[in-house]
C-alpha positions as CSV (number, residue, x, y, z in Angstrom):
1,X,92.6,87.1,86.2
2,X,95.4,87.8,83.8
3,X,98.7,86.7,85.2
4,X,101.9,84.9,84.2
5,X,101.5,81.1,84.0
6,X,105.1,80.4,84.8
7,X,107.2,82.0,87.5
8,X,110.7,81.8,88.9
9,X,111.0,81.3,92.6
10,X,114.3,82.5,94.1
11,X,115.0,81.0,97.5
12,X,116.8,83.5,99.7
13,X,116.7,81.3,102.8
14,X,120.5,80.4,102.9
15,X,121.3,84.2,103.1
16,X,118.4,86.3,104.1
17,X,116.8,83.5,106.1
18,X,119.9,82.7,108.1
19,X,121.6,86.0,108.7
20,X,119.4,87.1,111.6
21,X,119.8,83.8,113.6
22,X,121.8,84.6,116.7
23,X,123.3,81.1,117.2
24,X,125.8,79.9,114.7
25,X,124.4,77.6,112.1
26,X,127.2,75.1,111.2
27,X,128.5,75.1,107.6
28,X,127.3,71.5,107.0
29,X,123.8,72.5,107.9
30,X,123.9,75.4,105.4
31,X,125.1,73.0,102.8
32,X,122.3,70.6,103.6
33,X,119.8,73.4,103.3
34,X,121.0,74.5,99.9
35,X,121.4,70.9,98.6
36,X,117.8,70.1,99.7
37,X,116.5,73.1,97.8
38,X,118.3,72.3,94.6
39,X,117.2,68.6,94.8
40,X,113.6,69.9,95.2
41,X,114.0,71.7,91.9
42,X,114.9,75.2,93.0
43,X,117.2,76.5,90.3
44,X,118.1,80.0,91.6
45,X,119.2,80.7,95.2
46,X,120.8,83.5,97.2
47,X,123.4,81.2,98.7
48,X,125.3,83.5,101.0
49,X,126.8,87.0,101.5
50,X,130.2,88.5,101.3
51,X,129.5,91.2,103.9
52,X,132.3,91.6,106.4
53,X,132.0,88.9,109.1
54,X,132.0,91.7,111.8
55,X,128.6,92.8,110.6
56,X,127.1,89.4,109.7
57,X,129.0,86.7,111.5
58,X,126.5,84.1,110.5
59,X,127.8,84.2,106.9
60,X,131.5,84.3,107.6
61,X,131.9,80.9,106.0
62,X,130.7,82.0,102.5
63,X,133.6,80.5,100.7
64,X,133.3,77.2,102.5
65,X,129.6,76.9,101.7
66,X,130.1,77.6,98.0
67,X,132.9,75.1,97.8
68,X,130.9,72.3,99.3
69,X,127.4,72.6,97.8
70,X,126.1,70.4,94.9
71,X,125.7,72.1,91.6
72,X,123.0,70.5,89.5
73,X,122.6,71.6,85.9
74,X,120.9,74.9,85.5
75,X,121.3,76.0,89.1
76,X,122.4,79.6,89.7
77,X,123.9,80.8,92.9
78,X,123.7,84.4,94.0
79,X,125.6,86.2,96.7
80,X,124.9,89.6,98.3
81,X,127.8,91.9,98.3
82,X,128.2,95.3,100.0
83,X,131.1,96.8,98.1
84,X,134.0,96.2,95.7
85,X,136.0,94.2,98.3
86,X,133.0,91.9,98.8
87,X,132.7,91.6,95.0
88,X,136.4,90.5,94.8
89,X,135.8,87.8,97.5
90,X,132.7,86.6,95.6
91,X,134.6,86.4,92.3
92,X,137.6,84.7,93.9
93,X,135.3,82.0,95.4
94,X,134.5,80.9,91.9
95,X,131.1,79.8,93.1
96,X,128.6,82.5,92.1
97,X,127.0,83.3,88.8
98,X,125.4,86.5,90.0
99,X,125.7,89.1,92.7
100,X,123.1,91.2,94.5
101,X,123.6,94.9,95.3
102,X,121.3,96.5,97.8
103,X,120.3,100.1,98.2
104,X,117.3,101.2,100.2
105,X,114.7,103.8,99.1
106,X,115.0,105.5,102.5
107,X,118.0,107.7,103.3
108,X,117.7,106.9,107.0
109,X,117.6,103.2,106.4
110,X,120.5,103.3,103.9
111,X,122.6,105.1,106.4
112,X,121.9,102.6,109.1
113,X,122.3,99.6,106.7
114,X,125.6,100.6,105.0
115,X,126.5,104.0,106.5
116,X,126.1,105.7,103.1
117,X,123.7,108.0,101.4
118,X,121.6,106.6,98.5
119,X,123.7,108.6,96.1
120,X,126.9,107.3,97.4
121,X,125.7,103.7,97.3
122,X,124.7,104.1,93.7
123,X,128.0,105.7,92.8
124,X,129.8,102.7,94.3
125,X,127.5,100.3,92.4
126,X,128.5,101.7,89.1
127,X,132.1,100.5,89.4
128,X,131.0,97.1,90.7
129,X,128.6,96.5,87.9
130,X,131.2,97.4,85.3
131,X,133.6,94.9,86.8
132,X,130.9,92.2,87.0
133,X,130.0,92.8,83.3
134,X,133.6,92.3,82.3
135,X,133.8,89.1,84.4
136,X,130.6,87.6,83.0
137,X,128.7,87.8,86.3
138,X,125.1,88.9,86.3
139,X,123.9,91.7,88.7
140,X,120.7,92.1,90.6
141,X,120.0,95.6,91.8
142,X,117.9,95.3,94.9
143,X,115.8,98.2,96.3
144,X,115.1,97.7,100.0
145,X,112.2,99.5,101.9
146,X,110.5,100.0,98.5
147,X,107.1,100.2,100.3
148,X,107.9,101.6,103.7
149,X,110.7,102.4,106.2
150,X,110.6,101.9,109.9
151,X,112.1,105.3,110.4
152,X,110.5,107.4,107.6
153,X,107.2,105.7,107.0
154,X,105.8,105.2,103.5
155,X,108.3,105.6,100.7
156,X,107.4,107.8,97.7
157,X,106.8,105.8,94.6
158,X,108.8,108.2,92.5
159,X,111.9,107.5,94.7
160,X,111.7,103.8,93.9
161,X,111.1,104.5,90.1
162,X,114.1,106.8,90.0
163,X,116.4,104.3,91.7
164,X,115.2,101.5,89.4
165,X,116.0,103.7,86.4
166,X,119.5,104.4,87.7
167,X,120.2,100.7,88.3
168,X,119.1,99.7,84.8
169,X,121.1,102.6,83.3
170,X,124.2,101.2,85.1
171,X,123.7,97.8,83.6
172,X,121.8,95.8,86.2
173,X,120.4,92.6,84.7
174,X,117.4,92.7,87.0
175,X,115.8,95.0,89.6
176,X,114.2,93.6,92.8
177,X,111.8,95.6,95.0
178,X,111.8,94.5,98.6
179,X,109.1,95.0,101.3
180,X,111.9,94.8,103.9
181,X,109.7,95.3,107.0
182,X,106.6,93.6,105.7
183,X,104.4,96.8,105.8
184,X,103.1,96.7,102.2
185,X,99.4,96.0,101.3
186,X,98.1,94.5,98.1
187,X,96.8,97.7,96.6
188,X,100.1,99.4,97.2
189,X,102.0,96.5,95.7
190,X,99.8,96.3,92.6
191,X,100.1,100.1,92.0
192,X,103.9,100.1,92.3
193,X,104.6,97.0,90.2
194,X,102.1,98.1,87.6
195,X,104.0,101.4,87.2
196,X,107.3,99.5,86.9
197,X,105.9,97.0,84.3
198,X,104.2,99.8,82.3
199,X,107.4,101.8,82.1
200,X,109.8,98.9,81.6
201,X,107.6,96.0,80.2
202,X,110.6,93.9,79.0
203,X,112.8,94.3,82.0
204,X,113.2,91.5,84.6
205,X,111.6,92.6,87.8
206,X,111.5,90.6,91.1
207,X,109.4,90.9,94.2
208,X,110.6,90.2,97.7
209,X,108.0,90.2,100.5
210,X,108.4,89.8,104.3
211,X,105.4,88.3,106.2
212,X,105.3,90.6,109.3
213,X,101.5,91.1,109.0
214,X,100.8,87.8,107.1
215,X,100.2,89.7,103.9
216,X,103.0,88.1,101.9
217,X,100.8,85.8,99.9
218,X,98.2,88.5,99.2
219,X,101.0,90.8,98.1
220,X,102.4,88.1,95.9
221,X,99.0,87.7,94.2
222,X,98.8,91.5,93.7
223,X,102.3,91.5,92.1
224,X,101.4,88.5,90.0
225,X,98.3,90.4,88.6
226,X,100.7,93.2,87.8
227,X,102.7,90.9,85.6
228,X,105.7,90.1,87.9
229,X,107.1,86.6,87.3
230,X,110.2,86.5,89.7
231,X,109.6,86.0,93.4
232,X,112.0,85.7,96.3
233,X,111.0,83.5,99.2
234,X,112.7,81.7,102.1
235,X,112.1,78.1,102.8
236,X,110.5,77.6,106.2
237,X,109.7,81.3,106.4
238,X,113.1,82.1,107.8
239,X,114.4,85.7,107.6
240,X,114.7,89.1,109.0
241,X,117.3,91.9,108.8
242,X,119.7,92.5,111.7
243,X,119.7,96.2,110.8
244,X,115.9,96.5,110.5
245,X,113.9,96.8,113.8
246,X,110.8,94.5,113.9
247,X,111.3,93.0,110.5
248,X,109.8,89.5,110.4
249,X,110.7,86.5,108.2
250,X,110.3,86.3,104.4
251,X,107.4,84.8,102.5
252,X,107.7,81.0,103.0
253,X,108.8,79.3,99.8
254,X,106.5,76.3,100.4
255,X,103.5,78.5,100.8
256,X,104.2,80.5,97.7
257,X,104.8,77.3,95.7
258,X,101.6,75.7,97.0
259,X,99.6,78.8,96.0
260,X,101.2,79.0,92.6
261,X,100.5,75.3,91.9
262,X,96.9,75.3,92.9
263,X,96.5,78.4,90.6
264,X,98.0,76.5,87.7
265,X,101.2,78.6,87.8
266,X,104.3,76.5,86.9
267,X,107.4,76.8,89.2
268,X,109.4,73.6,88.3
269,X,109.6,72.8,92.0
270,X,108.7,69.5,93.6
271,X,106.3,70.6,96.4
272,X,106.5,67.4,98.5
273,X,110.3,67.5,98.4
274,X,110.2,71.2,99.3
275,X,108.1,70.4,102.4
276,X,110.9,68.2,103.7
277,X,113.4,71.0,103.3
278,X,111.0,73.4,105.0
279,X,110.7,71.2,108.0
280,X,114.5,71.2,108.4
281,X,114.7,74.9,107.8
282,X,112.1,75.6,110.4
283,X,114.1,73.8,113.0
284,X,116.9,76.3,112.6
285,X,115.1,79.3,114.1
286,X,112.1,79.5,116.5
287,X,109.1,81.7,115.6
288,X,109.0,85.1,117.2
289,X,106.0,87.3,118.1
290,X,105.0,89.9,115.6
291,X,105.0,93.6,116.7
292,X,104.1,96.8,115.0
293,X,106.4,97.7,112.1
294,X,106.0,101.5,112.6
């Protein structure tokens, strides 16, 4: 097989992993989770979100978390932001080196997620990206429901390609495609990422898989064969979206790292140390039964 021999693993557990937990996770436990990940060698993390606390109360302590975490050399901390006000909070915190903007490839899902059309979301992103560029903050443009939507079913490939083009035209440093509800299959994943890499071979592209039907590792392998070398994962398999019905947890970081290592793919992460963090992370949320995503 022809695939990258070195990949970057982005742990999204501190944000995507925790946001769907109903009970409040104390700030000190969030700090412990992040510090454990960076000590294990993870050098890029989605640390928190600056969404209004009314919508995601679990992450209301974003500023406190960013102020207390360790910052080893080379570590990059990302925050998800919904709008310009969220960006201003992120910038004022002084703790993020990049921000993530999320639009979905499904009109229905985008309305339910941010109460906007796809076009309105992208118009808002343009102003945020310009501000970030002037402030020296990197931007990740994330495309949710890139493979399927719980309301509209399978998403057209051309829709995803069009949004990716718009995000790069605006100045996004990276584009991430998310299987938000975990409905993708390896053939679909290989097809979409191959199209992306063929069209934009030198652009940074990331993959984000949820493990609803336990296909996250298979989908990761398909993306790897398509040439993708940036992968989101959540330590302990935490995750889920409070606005997505029946969305399960993210691909588990420790499982991805194990697979990469036995394949000879370098991650820069200490697997044994990561397992200790995964044990702690798994204690934060009980496993839930899997149901149909459609």
